[in-house]
C-alpha positions in Angstrom: 0.0 0.0 0.0 3.0 2.3 -0.2 3.5 2.8 3.5 7.0 3.9 4.6 7.8 3.4 8.3 10.4 6.2 8.2 8.0 8.7 6.6 4.5 8.0 7.9 3.4 11.6 7.3 3.8 11.2 3.6 1.4 8.2 3.7 -1.0 10.2 5.8 -1.0 13.0 3.2 -1.6 10.5 0.4 -4.5 8.9 2.4 -6.1 12.3 2.8 -5.6 13.1 -0.9 -7.1 9.8 -2.0 -10.1 10.2 0.3 -10.7 13.7 -1.1 -10.4 12.4 -4.6 -12.9 9.6 -4.0 -15.4 12.0 -2.4 -15.1 14.4 -5.3 -15.6 11.6 -7.8 -18.5 10.0 -5.9 -16.7 6.8 -5.2 -17.0 6.3 -1.4 -16.1 2.6 -1.1 -12.8 2.7 0.8 -13.7 -0.2 3.2 -11.0 -2.6 2.0 -8.3 0.0 2.1 -9.3 1.1 5.5 -9.4 -2.4 6.8 -5.9 -3.1 5.5 -4.6 0.1 7.1 -6.2 -0.8 10.4 -4.8 -4.3 10.3 -1.3 -2.9 9.7 -1.8 -0.3 12.5 -2.5 -3.2 14.9 0.6 -5.0 13.6 2.8 -2.0 14.3 1.1 -1.4 17.7 1.9 -5.1 18.7 5.4 -4.6 17.4 5.9 -1.6 19.8 4.4 -3.5 22.7 6.7 -6.5 22.1 9.8 -4.3 21.9 8.7 -2.5 25.1 8.3 -5.8 26.9 11.7 -7.1 25.8 13.2 -3.8 26.8 11.6 -3.9 30.3 12.9 -7.4 30.8 16.4 -6.4 29.9 16.2 -3.4 32.2 15.1 -5.6 35.1 17.9 -8.0 34.4 20.5 -5.2 34.4 19.1 -3.9 37.7 19.5 -7.4 39.1 23.0 -7.7 37.8 24.0 -4.4 39.3 22.7 -5.4 42.7 24.5 -8.7 42.4 27.7 -6.9 41.6 28.0 -8.3 38.1 29.3 -6.4 35.1 28.9 -7.1 31.4 28.9 -5.2 28.1 25.9 -4.3 26.1 23.5 -1.4 26.0 19.8 -1.1 26.5 17.6 1.8 25.6 18.5 5.0 27.2 22.2 4.0 27.6 21.9 1.4 30.4 24.2 -1.6 30.2 22.9 -5.1 29.7 24.8 -8.3 29.9 26.2 -9.9 26.7 24.9 -13.4 26.2 28.2 -14.6 24.8 30.2 -13.8 27.9 29.1 -16.7 30.1 28.8 -20.4 29.6 25.3 -20.5 31.0 22.3 -18.2 30.7 22.9 -14.9 32.5 20.3 -13.0 34.5 19.0 -11.2 31.5 18.6 -14.5 29.6 16.8 -16.0 32.6 14.3 -13.1 32.6 13.7 -13.4 28.8 13.4 -17.2 29.2 10.8 -16.7 31.9 8.9 -14.4 29.5 9.1 -16.9 26.6 7.8 -19.7 28.8 4.9 -17.5 29.8 4.2 -16.7 26.2 3.0 -20.3 25.6 0.2 -19.6 27.9 -0.7 -16.3 26.2 1.1 -14.0 28.7 2.9 -12.0 26.1 1.4 -9.5 23.8 2.4 -11.3 20.6 1.0 -14.7 21.7 2.6 -17.6 19.8 3.5 -15.5 16.8 7.1 -14.3 16.7 8.4 -11.2 15.0 11.9 -11.2 13.6 13.6 -7.9 13.1 16.7 -7.3 11.1 18.6 -4.2 10.1 18.7 -2.5 6.8 21.7 -0.8 5.4 20.7 2.4 7.0 20.5 0.8 10.4 16.8 1.1 10.7 15.0 -2.0 11.9 12.9 -3.8 9.3 10.5 -6.7 9.5 11.6 -10.2 8.6 9.3 -12.2 6.4 9.0 -14.9 9.1 6.0 -13.4 10.8 4.0 -16.6 10.4 6.6 -19.1 11.6 6.8 -18.0 15.2 5.0 -21.1 16.5 7.7 -23.3 15.1 10.3 -21.2 16.8 8.8 -21.8 20.2 8.1 -25.5 19.6 11.3 -26.5 17.9 14.0 -24.3 19.4 15.4 -24.5 22.9 14.0 -21.7 25.1 17.4 -20.9 26.6 18.8 -20.5 23.1 15.9 -18.2 22.2 16.5 -16.1 25.3 20.2 -15.8 24.2 19.0 -14.7 20.8 16.9 -12.0 22.3 19.8 -10.9 24.4 21.9 -10.7 21.3 19.2 -8.8 19.5 19.1 -6.2 22.3 22.8 -5.9 22.3 22.8 -5.1 18.6 20.0 -2.6 19.1 22.3 -0.2 21.0 21.8 3.2 22.5 18.5 4.9 21.8 17.7 2.8 18.8 15.2 0.6 20.5 13.4 3.7 21.9 13.3 5.2 18.5 11.9 1.9 17.0 9.1 1.8 19.7 8.1 5.4 19.1 8.3 4.8 15.4 5.9 1.9 15.6 3.4 3.7 17.8 3.6 6.7 15.4 2.9 4.3 12.4 -0.1 3.0 14.2 -1.5 6.5 14.7 -1.0 7.3 11.1 -2.6 4.1 9.8 -5.6 4.5 12.2 -5.8 8.1 13.1 -8.9 7.5 15.4 -7.4 4.8 17.6 -7.3 6.2 21.1 -4.9 3.6 22.5 -2.2 4.2 19.9 -2.3 8.0 20.5 -2.3 7.5 24.3 0.7 5.1 24.3 2.6 7.2 21.8 2.2 10.3 24.0 2.9 8.3 27.1 6.1 7.0 25.6 7.3 10.5 24.7 6.3 11.7 28.2 8.3 8.9 29.9 11.4 9.5 27.7 11.4 13.1 28.8 11.1 12.1 32.5 13.9 9.7 32.2 16.2 12.2 30.5 15.3 14.8 33.1 16.1 12.5 36.0 19.4 11.4 34.5 20.7 14.9 33.4 18.8 17.3 35.5 17.7 19.5 32.6 16.0 19.0 29.3 17.6 20.7 26.2 15.7 22.2 23.4 16.3 19.3 21.0 14.7 16.9 23.5 11.8 19.3 24.0 11.2 19.2 20.2 11.7 15.5 19.9 9.6 14.3 22.9 7.7 17.0 24.9 5.9 18.7 21.9 4.9 15.3 20.4 3.7 14.3 23.9 1.5 17.4 24.2 0.1 16.8 20.7 -0.5 13.1 21.5 -2.3 13.8 24.8 -4.6 16.4 23.2 -5.4 13.9 20.4 -6.0 11.1 23.0 -8.3 13.4 24.9 -10.3 14.1 21.8 -10.8 10.4 21.2 -11.2 9.2 24.7 -14.2 7.8 26.5 -15.0 9.4 29.8 -13.2 7.0 32.0 -9.7 7.6 30.5 -9.8 11.3 30.1 -8.4 12.1 33.6 -5.1 10.4 33.2 -4.4 12.0 29.8 -5.4 15.4 31.1 -3.2 15.2 34.1 -0.2 14.0 32.1 -0.8 16.9 29.7 -0.8 19.4 32.6 2.4 17.9 34.0 4.2 18.2 30.6 2.9 21.8 30.2 3.8 23.1 33.7 7.2 21.4 33.8 8.3 22.8 30.4 6.1 25.9 30.1 9.2 28.1 29.6 9.8 26.7 26.2 7.9 28.6 23.5 7.3 25.5 21.4 5.5 23.8 24.3 3.4 26.8 25.1 2.4 27.1 21.4 1.5 23.4 21.3 -0.7 23.8 24.4 -2.4 26.9 23.0 -3.1 25.2 19.7 -4.5 22.2 21.5 -6.9 24.1 23.6 -9.2 24.7 20.6 -9.3 21.0 19.8 -10.9 19.7 23.1 -14.1 20.5 25.0 -14.0 22.9 27.9 -15.5 20.1 30.0 -12.1 18.4 29.8 -10.8 20.8 32.4 -13.6 20.6 35.0 -12.1 17.5 36.7 -8.6 19.1 37.0 -9.5 22.6 38.2 -7.6 22.0 41.5 -4.4 21.1 39.7 -4.7 24.1 37.3 -5.4 26.6 40.2 -2.3 25.2 42.0 -0.2 26.6 39.2 -2.1 29.7 38.4 0.8 31.8 39.6 3.3 30.2 37.3 6.6 32.1 37.3 6.5 32.4 33.5 4.2 35.3 32.5 3.1 33.7 29.3 2.0 30.5 31.0 0.2 32.3 33.8 -1.6 34.3 31.2 -2.7 31.2 29.3 -3.9 29.6 32.6 -6.0 32.7 33.3 -7.5 32.7 29.8 -8.4 29.0 30.2 -10.0 29.6 33.6 -12.0 32.5 32.3 -13.3 30.4 29.4 -14.3 27.6 31.8 -15.9 30.1 34.1 -17.9 31.6 31.2 -19.7 28.3 30.5 -19.3 26.5 33.8 -19.0 29.2 36.5 -20.3 27.0 39.3 -17.6 24.5 38.7 -14.8 26.9 39.7 -16.2 29.7 41.9 -15.4 28.3 45.3 -12.0 27.1 44.2 -11.1 30.6 42.9 -12.0 32.2 46.2 -9.8 29.7 48.1 -6.9 30.8 45.9 -7.8 34.5 46.2 -7.9 34.2 50.0 -4.6 32.3 50.2 -1.4 33.7 51.8 0.7 33.2 48.6 0.6 36.8 47.1 1.1 35.8 43.5 -1.4 33.0 43.5 -3.9 35.2 45.3 -3.5 38.1 42.8 -3.8 35.8 39.8 -7.0 34.3 41.2 -8.4 37.8 41.8 -7.6 38.8 38.2 -9.7 35.8 37.0 -12.5 36.7 39.4 -12.5 40.3 38.1 -13.0 39.1 34.5 -15.7 36.7 35.6 -17.4 39.5 37.5 -17.9 41.3 34.2 -19.5 38.2 32.7 -21.6 37.1 35.7 -21.6 39.8 38.5 -24.4 38.3 40.6 -22.9 34.9 40.7 -19.4 36.1 41.7 -20.8 38.4 44.4 -23.0 35.6 45.8 -20.0 33.2 46.0 -18.0 35.8 47.8 -20.8 36.4 50.4 -21.5 32.7 51.0 -17.9 31.6 51.3 -17.0 34.5 53.6 -20.0 34.0 55.9 -19.5 30.2 56.1 -15.9 30.8 57.1 -17.2 33.2 59.8 -19.4 30.4 61.2 -16.5 28.0 61.0 -14.3 30.0 63.3 -16.0 32.4 65.7 -14.1 35.4 67.0 -13.2 33.9 70.3 -11.9 30.7 68.6 -10.0 32.7 66.0 -8.2 34.7 68.7 -7.6 31.6 70.8 -6.0 29.8 67.9 -4.1 32.8 66.7 -2.6 33.6 70.1 -1.7 29.9 70.5 0.2 29.9 67.1 1.7 33.3 67.6 3.1 32.3 71.0 4.9 29.4 69.4 6.4 31.6 66.8 7.6 34.1 69.3 8.6 32.1 72.3 9.9 29.0 70.5 10.8 30.1 67.0 11.9 33.6 68.1 10.2 35.1 65.1 8.3 38.3 66.0 7.6 39.2 62.3 5.7 35.9 61.7 4.0 36.4 65.0 2.8 39.8 63.9 1.7 38.5 60.5 -0.7 36.2 62.4 -2.1 38.8 64.8 -2.3 41.9 62.6 -5.4 40.8 60.5 -7.3 40.0 63.7 -6.5 43.4 65.2 -7.9 45.0 62.0 -11.1 42.9 62.2 -11.5 43.8 65.9 -11.6 47.5 64.9 -14.5 46.8 62.5 -16.8 44.1 64.1 -19.7 43.0 61.9 -21.9 40.6 63.9 -23.5 40.6 67.3 -21.0 38.1 68.6 -18.0 40.1 67.3 -19.4 43.3 69.0 -19.7 41.4 72.2 -16.1 40.1 72.0 -14.7 43.6 71.3 -16.7 45.0 74.3 -15.2 42.4 76.5 -11.6 42.7 75.4 -11.3 46.0 73.7 -9.0 47.5 76.4 -6.6 44.6 76.4 -6.5 44.5 72.5 -5.8 48.2 72.3 -3.1 48.0 74.9 -1.4 45.1 73.2 -1.6 46.7 69.8 0.0 49.9 71.1 2.9 48.0 72.7 3.4 46.1 69.5 3.5 49.3 67.5 6.1 50.7 69.8 8.2 47.5 69.6 8.1 47.3 65.8 8.5 51.1 65.4 12.2 50.7 66.2 14.9 49.1 64.0 15.5 45.4 64.8 18.7 46.2 66.6 17.1 48.7 68.9 13.8 47.1 69.7 12.8 47.2 73.4 11.8 43.8 74.6 9.8 45.4 77.5 7.1 46.5 75.0 6.8 42.9 73.7 6.6 41.6 77.2 3.8 44.1 78.1 1.9 43.1 74.9 2.0 39.4 75.8 0.8 40.3 79.3 -2.4 41.6 77.7 -2.6 38.6 75.4 -2.2 36.3 78.3 -5.2 37.9 80.0 -7.3 37.6 76.8 -6.3 34.0 76.3 -7.2 32.9 79.9 -10.5 34.7 79.9 -11.6 33.2 76.5 -11.3 29.8 78.1 -13.5 30.8 81.0 -16.0 33.1 79.4 -16.7 31.3 76.2 -17.6 27.6 76.8 -17.8 25.3 73.9 -21.1 26.2 72.0 -23.7 23.6 71.2 -26.0 25.6 68.9 -25.3 28.7 66.8 -27.9 30.9 65.2 -27.2 32.7 61.9 -28.8 35.8 63.4 -25.9 36.2 65.8 -23.1 34.7 63.8 -23.8 35.3 60.1 -26.9 37.4 59.6 -26.1 37.9 55.9 -26.8 34.3 55.2 -30.3 34.6 56.4 -30.9 37.1 53.6 -29.5 34.8 51.0 -32.5 33.4 49.2 -33.2 32.2 45.7 -29.6 32.5 44.6 -27.9 31.9 41.3 -25.2 30.0 43.0 -25.4 26.2 43.0 -25.5 24.2 46.2 -21.8 23.4 46.9 -20.6 20.1 45.5 -23.7 19.4 43.4 -22.7 20.9 40.0 -22.8 18.4 37.1 -22.9 19.7 33.5 -25.1 16.7 32.6 -27.8 17.5 35.2 -30.1 20.3 36.0 -28.5 23.0 38.1 -29.6 22.9 41.8 -29.4 26.4 43.2 -29.3 27.6 46.8 -32.8 28.5 47.9 -32.0 29.2 51.6 -29.9 28.4 54.7 -31.3 26.8 57.8 -31.2 29.5 60.6 -29.7 27.1 63.2 -26.3 25.5 63.1 -25.4 22.6 65.4 -21.9 22.2 66.8 -20.5 18.7 67.3 -18.9 18.1 70.7 -15.5 17.0 69.3 -12.0 18.4 69.4 -12.3 20.7 66.4 -16.1 21.6 66.9 -17.3 21.0 63.4 -20.7 22.6 62.5 -23.7 20.8 61.1 -25.2 23.0 58.4 -28.3 22.5 56.2 -28.9 24.2 52.8 -32.3 24.1 51.0 -31.9 23.5 47.3 -34.1 24.8 44.4 -35.2 21.2 43.8 -36.9 21.2 47.3 -34.3 18.8 48.8 -32.3 19.6 51.9 -28.5 19.2 51.6 -26.5 18.7 54.7 -22.9 19.5 55.2 -20.2 19.4 57.9 -18.5 22.7 58.2 -14.9 22.2 59.4 -12.3 24.6 60.6 -8.7 24.2 61.7 -8.1 21.8 58.8 -6.9 22.1 55.2 -9.4 20.1 53.1 -7.6 20.5 49.8 -5.8 17.1 50.3 -9.1 15.4 51.0 -10.4 16.9 47.8 -7.5 15.3 45.8 -8.2 12.0 47.6 -11.9 12.1 46.5 -10.6 12.7 42.9 -8.5 9.5 43.2 -11.4 7.5 44.6 -13.6 8.7 41.7 -11.1 7.3 39.2 -10.9 4.0 41.2 -14.7 3.7 41.1 -14.7 4.2 37.4 -12.1 1.5 37.0 -14.1 -0.9 39.1 -17.2 -0.1 37.1 -15.5 -1.0 33.8 -14.4 -4.4 35.0 -16.9 -7.2 34.7 -16.1 -9.1 37.9 -16.1 -6.0 40.1 -19.0 -4.4 38.4 -21.2 -7.5 39.0 -20.5 -7.1 42.7 -21.0 -3.4 42.7 -17.6 -2.8 44.3 -17.0 0.9 44.9 -15.6 3.4 47.5 -18.1 5.5 49.3 -17.4 9.2 48.3 -18.7 12.5 49.4 -18.2 16.1 48.1 -15.3 18.1 49.6 -15.4 21.9 49.1 -12.5 23.9 50.5 -13.4 27.4 51.5 -9.9 28.5 52.6 -6.6 27.0 53.5 -8.0 26.0 56.9 -11.7 25.5 56.5 -14.2 23.9 54.2 -17.4 22.0 53.6 -17.8 18.2 53.6 -20.9 16.6 52.2 -22.6 14.9 55.1 -22.9 11.2 54.6 -26.3 10.4 56.2 -27.2 7.5 58.5 -23.6 6.8 59.4 -21.9 6.2 62.7 -18.2 5.8 63.4 -17.0 2.5 64.6 -15.9 3.9 67.9 -19.3 5.2 68.6 -21.0 1.9 67.7 -18.7 -0.1 70.0 -19.0 2.4 72.8 -22.8 2.4 72.6 -22.8 -1.4 72.7 -20.5 -1.6 75.7 -22.3 1.0 77.6 -25.6 -0.8 77.0 -24.1 -4.0 78.3 -22.3 -2.3 81.2 -18.8 -3.0 79.9 -15.7 -0.8 80.1 -15.1 1.0 76.8 -11.3 0.4 77.1 -11.8 -3.2 78.4 -8.9 -4.7 76.4 -6.5 -1.9 77.4 -7.3 -2.6 81.1 -6.6 -6.3 80.6 -3.2 -5.5 78.9 -2.3 -3.1 81.8 -3.4 -5.7 84.3 -0.9 -8.1 82.7 1.8 -5.5 82.4 1.3 -2.2 84.3 4.4 -0.7 82.7 3.3 -1.5 79.2 5.0 1.5 77.5 8.4 0.5 78.8 8.3 -3.1 77.6 10.3 -4.7 74.8 8.5 -5.6 71.6 8.3 -9.3 72.6 6.9 -8.4 76.0 4.3 -6.1 74.3 3.3 -8.9 72.0 2.7 -11.1 75.0 0.6 -8.5 76.8 -1.3 -7.9 73.5 -2.2 -11.5 73.0 -3.1 -11.9 76.7 -5.7 -9.1 76.3 -7.1 -10.7 73.1 -7.3 -14.1 74.8 -9.3 -12.8 77.8 -11.8 -10.5 75.9 -14.4 -11.6 73.3 -13.9 -8.8 70.8 -17.2 -9.4 69.1 -18.9 -6.1 70.0 -19.1 -4.8 66.4 -20.3 -8.2 65.2 -23.1 -8.3 67.8 -24.0 -4.7 67.2 -24.6 -5.4 63.5 -26.7 -8.4 64.4 -28.9 -6.5 66.9 -29.4 -3.6 64.6 -30.7 -5.7 61.7 -34.5 -6.2 61.5 -34.1 -9.7 60.1 -31.6 -12.3 59.0 -31.9 -11.3 55.3 -31.0 -7.7 56.0 -28.2 -8.8 58.3 -26.7 -11.0 55.6 -26.9 -8.2 53.0 -25.2 -5.8 55.4 -22.5 -8.3 56.3 -21.8 -8.8 52.6 -21.6 -5.1 51.9 -19.5 -4.5 55.0 -16.9 -7.1 54.0 -16.7 -6.0 50.4 -16.4 -2.3 51.1 -13.8 -3.0 53.8 -11.7 -5.0 51.3 -12.0 -2.4 48.5 -11.0 0.5 50.8 -8.2 -1.5 52.4 -6.5 -2.0 49.0 -7.2 1.5 47.8 -5.9 2.9 51.1 -2.8 0.7 50.9 -2.0 2.1 47.4 -2.5 5.6 48.6 -0.5 5.0 51.8 -3.4 6.1 53.9 -2.7 6.1 57.6 -4.4 7.1 60.9 -7.2 4.6 60.5 -8.4 4.6 64.1 -12.0 3.7 64.9 -13.2 7.3 64.8 -12.0 7.7 61.2 -13.9 4.7 59.9 -17.7 4.9 59.7 -20.4 2.4 58.9 -23.6 3.1 57.0 -26.3 1.9 59.4 -28.7 0.9 56.6 -26.4 -0.8 54.1 -23.4 -1.8 56.2 -21.0 -0.1 53.9 -17.7 1.2 55.3 -17.0 4.9 54.9 -13.6 6.4 55.6 -13.0 10.0 56.6 -10.0 12.3 57.4 -7.4 11.8 54.7 -4.6 13.9 56.2 -2.0 11.1 56.4 -1.2 9.9 52.9 1.8 8.3 51.1 2.8 6.4 54.3 3.4 9.5 56.3 2.2 7.7 59.4 4.5 4.8 58.7 7.5 7.1 59.0 6.6 8.9 62.2 9.5 9.0 64.7 7.2 7.9 67.5 4.7 5.1 67.1 5.0 4.5 63.4 2.2 2.6 61.8 3.6 -0.8 60.8 0.5 -2.1 59.1 -0.8 -1.6 55.5 -4.4 -1.2 56.5 -6.7 -1.8 59.5 -7.7 -5.5 59.8 -7.9 -6.0 63.6 -9.9 -8.6 65.4 -12.9 -6.3 65.9 -13.1 -5.8 62.1 -12.6 -9.5 61.3 -15.4 -10.8 63.6 -18.3 -9.4 61.6 -17.2 -11.4 58.5 -18.5 -14.4 60.4 -17.6 -18.0 59.5 -15.4 -17.3 56.4 -13.4 -14.6 58.2 -10.6 -13.2 56.0 -10.3 -16.3 53.8 -13.7 -15.9 52.2 -15.3 -12.8 50.7 -12.7 -10.4 52.0 -9.8 -12.0 50.3 -11.8 -12.6 47.1 -12.8 -9.0 46.9 -9.3 -7.7 47.8 -7.8 -9.9 45.0 -10.2 -8.5 42.4 -9.6 -4.9 43.5 -5.9 -5.2 43.4 -6.1 -7.0 40.0 -8.1 -4.1 38.6 -5.8 -1.4 40.1 -2.6 -3.2 38.8 -4.1 -3.6 35.4 -4.8 0.1 35.2 -1.7 1.4 36.9 -1.0 4.0 34.3 -4.3 5.7 35.1 -3.6 5.6 38.8 0.0 6.8 38.5 -1.2 9.8 36.5 -3.5 10.9 39.3 -1.1 10.0 42.1 1.9 11.7 40.5 -0.1 14.9 40.1 -1.1 14.5 43.8 2.5 14.0 44.9 3.8 17.1 43.0 0.9 19.4 43.8 2.5 22.3 45.7 -0.7 23.1 47.7 -0.9 19.7 49.4 2.6 18.3 49.3 4.4 20.3 52.0 3.6 17.8 54.7 5.4 14.9 53.0 7.9 16.5 50.6 9.9 18.7 52.9 13.3 17.2 52.4 15.3 15.9 55.4 18.1 18.3 54.8 15.9 21.3 55.0 14.2 20.0 58.1 17.5 19.3 59.8 18.9 22.7 58.8 15.8 24.3 60.3 16.2 22.2 63.5 19.8 23.2 63.8 18.9 26.9 63.3 16.3 26.6 66.0 18.8 25.1 68.4 21.3 27.8 67.6 18.7 30.5 68.1 17.6 29.0 71.4 21.1 28.8 72.7 21.7 32.4 71.6 18.6 33.6 73.3 19.5 31.7 76.5 22.8 33.6 76.7 21.4 37.0 75.8 20.3 39.8 78.1 16.7 39.1 77.3 16.7 36.1 79.7 16.7 38.5 82.6 13.7 40.5 81.5 11.1 38.1 82.8 10.3 36.7 79.4 11.2 33.2 80.5 8.5 33.3 83.1 6.1 34.7 80.5 7.0 31.7 78.2 6.4 29.4 81.1 3.0 30.9 81.7 2.1 30.3 78.0 3.4 26.7 78.1 1.2 26.2 81.2 -2.0 27.7 79.7 -1.6 26.1 76.2 -1.0 22.7 77.6 -4.1 22.6 79.9 -6.0 20.7 77.2 -3.2 18.2 76.5 -3.8 16.2 79.7 -4.5 12.6 78.6 -8.0 11.3 79.4 -8.2 7.5 79.7 -11.7 7.5 78.2 -10.5 9.6 75.2 -7.4 7.6 74.4 -9.6 5.8 71.9 -9.7 8.8 69.8 -6.9 8.9 67.4 -3.2 8.7 66.6 -0.4 10.7 68.2 0.7 14.1 67.0 3.2 13.5 64.2 4.7 17.0 64.3 3.0 18.1 61.0 1.7 21.3 62.7 5.2 22.0 64.1 6.7 21.3 60.7 4.3 23.7 59.1 5.6 26.5 61.3 8.9 26.3 59.4 7.2 26.2 56.0 6.4 29.7 55.0 5.0 30.8 51.7 7.9 32.9 50.8 10.2 29.9 51.1 8.3 27.7 48.7 10.0 26.9 45.5 7.1 26.7 43.1 9.0 24.5 40.7 10.7 22.4 43.4 8.0 19.8 43.6 9.0 18.2 40.3 10.8 15.0 39.4 14.0 16.4 41.0 12.7 16.2 44.5 14.2 13.0 46.1 11.2 12.4 48.4 8.8 12.8 45.6 10.7 10.3 43.5 10.8 7.9 46.4 7.0 8.2 46.9 6.3 7.7 43.2 8.6 4.7 43.1 6.9 3.2 46.2 3.5 3.6 44.6 4.7 2.0 41.3 6.2 -0.9 43.2 2.8 -1.5 44.9 1.1 -1.5 41.5 3.5 -4.0 39.9 3.9 -6.3 42.9 7.5 -5.5 43.8 6.6 -3.8 47.0 8.0 -6.5 49.3 11.1 -7.5 47.2 12.3 -5.3 44.3 13.9 -8.4 42.8 10.8 -10.5 42.9 7.4 -9.6 41.3 4.5 -11.1 43.2 1.3 -12.0 41.6 -1.9 -10.6 43.0 -2.8 -13.5 45.2 0.7 -13.6 46.8 0.7 -9.8 47.3 -2.7 -9.9 49.0 -1.6 -12.8 51.2 1.5 -10.9 52.4 -0.5 -7.7 53.1 -3.0 -9.6 55.2 -0.2 -11.2 57.1 1.3 -7.8 57.9 -2.1 -6.3 58.8 -2.9 -9.1 61.3 0.5 -9.6 62.7 0.6 -9.3 66.5 4.2 -8.0 66.3 3.0 -5.1 64.2 -0.2 -4.4 66.1 1.3 -4.6 69.6 3.7 -1.6 69.1 1.0 0.8 67.7 -0.1 3.9 69.6 -2.8 3.1 72.1 -5.1 5.7 70.6 -5.1 3.7 67.3 -6.8 1.0 69.4 -5.0 -2.0 68.0 -6.8 -4.2 70.5 -10.1 -3.5 68.8 
C-alpha cells in the first residue's frame, strides 16, 4: 500500500488526498483499504508492545546484575548496560528473565502470543520486519527456550543506544497514522514520549531544546489527540499527564504554542475535573504560562462558572501573594460576565468561614500559634503576621458576637496593639523587649479569659453569627458540591437558621442548605483543617470507582468506594458533604458496651493488668501482653451490634456482605495511597447498608509509617474487631476474594492511577507535609537550636520573658492532659503542625515539587512498586494473590499491632 515506516506523514497525506479524490468523484467505497490500514496499524502497535516488553525485561535484568555486583557489556535503551549473552557459559540473569517471558508466552502471557516477529537491520541501520511473521509457533516449539533467550539478548545488544526507543516510538507513530482515530495508539505514543522526557530529566537534571522538540511537543500533541478520542473513564489520566508536561516545560515557546493550539481541539468540560491542579499553578513564574492559565479559567468560568467559583475564592484568600493576585484577576474578569454569581459566591464563602471560626476561637488559635512563633521560634515578624489581621477585624466588628467580644476585650486589645506598635517602630537592633513583654501580658489575660467566658457552643444561630446568610434566598449559586454539567442545576434556595456544633475536638458545624429542587443538603463545616488534600483523595477515589465499574467481575458485585463532596473554603476551612445515616466504629462499640455495662477500654485494662508498665516493655513483651488481652476478651462487639441492629436475617446477611466488600476495597485503595491514621473514629459504617465509609485523609503516602514515634507498621486496618463481623469465612472468604479482584483491577490500570497520584505528589498546595526534604528540616532544626542557645545567653533572659513563656506553656498545655476514656480517639501528634511552622510561603520553590525532589521520586517509586507487585522485594514480582496474602499477614501480625499507639486502638 506504499507505507514507509520512516516517513509516515507522507502516507497520511496520500491517504487524505485519495479520500478527497474519491469523495469528489463520488466513489466512497474505501472499506477494503481502511481495513488493510487498520490491520497494519494493529501490527505496528503489537510490534511496539513487544519491543517494550523485551526492553523492560532487559532493564530488570540489568538492575538485578547491578545489585549482584556483576558487570557485562551491552546497552539497553537510554544508555543502560545489559549483559552480553556470549560472555558466560550458562544463561545470565537477562537471559533468565527473557526465558521466563518466553515460557509464559506459551500460555498467552505476552502480547504477541505464539507469533514471533523477527527484526533485522537495513543498510541504514533502521529495523525492518523479517518475512518470518507466520513461523513464530515453530520457533517456540522446535528451538530450545534458553537459546531463544540468548538470541533476544543478542538482539538487544545489537540494538544499542536509543535505537530501541526510536523503534518503539516509530511503531506507535505508524499505528496512529494508519488508524488516526485509535485512542490507545495515541495514548501510548504520548505516554512513551512523556516517559522518555522524564527519564532524561532524572538522568541529566535539565532537558535541552532538542529533547523538547523530539519528545515534549509530540507528547503534548499526542495527549490532546487522545483526549479528543477518549471515552470518559480515561480522560483524567491524559489530562493530568498533559498538565504535567505543560507546567514542567512551560518556559519553552514550542511547548506553550503546542498547548495553546490544543486548547481549541478539546471540549471545555475536559478541564472541569482538574480545576484544583490548574489553580495550584495559576501563579506560574512564566508570565506567558500564567496568562494562558488565566485565559483557560475565564473560558471555563464563562460556560461552567459554578464549577470553579469556590476554588477561585480559596486561591484568592490564600497567603501566597502571586497566586492570590492571579485568582483575583480571573474573578475580576468573571465579574464582568456574571456579576451576581461572583458576588454571591464571595458572600456565601465569607460567611461560612465566619461560622466555622468564631471570633473567640480565632483569637484563641491565633494567640496559640503566635506564642509558638515568638517564644519557641523567636520570630516576631511571623507572630505579627498572624495577629495583625485580627486586630484589623477587631476595629470593625460586623456581627453581634463580634461586637460582644470587642466590648469584653477592647481595652486589652488596644493596649497590646499599642505596645506592638512601639516594639516594631524601632529598628530590629534597637527594639525594646519590654514592649513585647507588656503586649504578651495583655494577650495572656485575653487567652485565659476566653477559656473561662466562652464555653464550647452547642448551637449557633445565623442571626448572631452570620446574619447575611439569612438574607440569601433564591440565589444563582449552585449548592456546593452538586454541580454536574449533565444534570439540571440545583441552586441555593435558603440556609437553615440554626447550626449545630459537634462536641468533638475541632467543633465542626452541622449545616443544612435548602436547594431549588426542594431537597435539603446537609454539610459538615470544618475549621482548623486544610481540606484540599481530602479533595484530591476524592478525585482519586472517583477514578478507582470508574475502573471498578468497567471491570466485569467488580461491576457485577457493585464494588466501589463511598465518596462525598469536599469543598475547601480557605486554606484551613471547608465543607464536607454529610454522609447520612452513618456512625463511626468507635461510637458503635462504645454504645454497645455502655448498654451491656462493659468498660469502653476493656482490652487496654486487661493488657495493663498483665503488664502495668506497658509502655516501657520490649517488643516481645508487648506482644505477650497484647495476646493476653485478646485471649481474655471476646472482641465481638461490632459483630453483635450489627446483628442486633438488623431487623431480620436477610437484611443482616446483606449488610454483612456489603461490610466485607467495602472494607476490602477500601483496604486495598488505602494501601496504594499509603493512607494512615485509621483509628475507629476515622472509619464509619452506614447503618442501613453496612458499607464502610472512611473520613479524614490527612495522612497519605505512608506519612504515618515514617513517624518518629509510634510509626504505623500495618498496610491497613484489619484488627480482630473488624474481622469478627465477617463471620464464619473470616478473612479467607469474601474479604480476600474482593481484595484480590480490587488489586487486580488497580494493577491492570496502573498507568491511570499513576497519572493521578503523580499529580497528587507534585501538587505544591498539598505536598508540603510529606515532601519537605530531610536536609531542610535538619537545617531548620539546627537553626532553631542555635537561636535558642543564643537567646539563653542573651540579656533578654533577665527581663522576665522566660517566666512569660512558662505561663504560656502552662496555659496552652491545659487541654493536653490525657484522658483515659478519650485515648480511643486517634493517633499521636506527628509533628506536622510543628513542621508547618517552618514552612512559610515565601520559602516555597514553586517549581521544586517536580521530578528532581528525592522524596517525591521515592513516593512515586513506592506507589509504582505496589502496582506491579515488587513492594516486598524489588527483585521478585509477586502475583496478585501472593501480594494480598502478604498484606493480610502484615495487617494481622501481633508483632505489628502490639507496638502501635494506644489511641489507634490495635486491641479492637
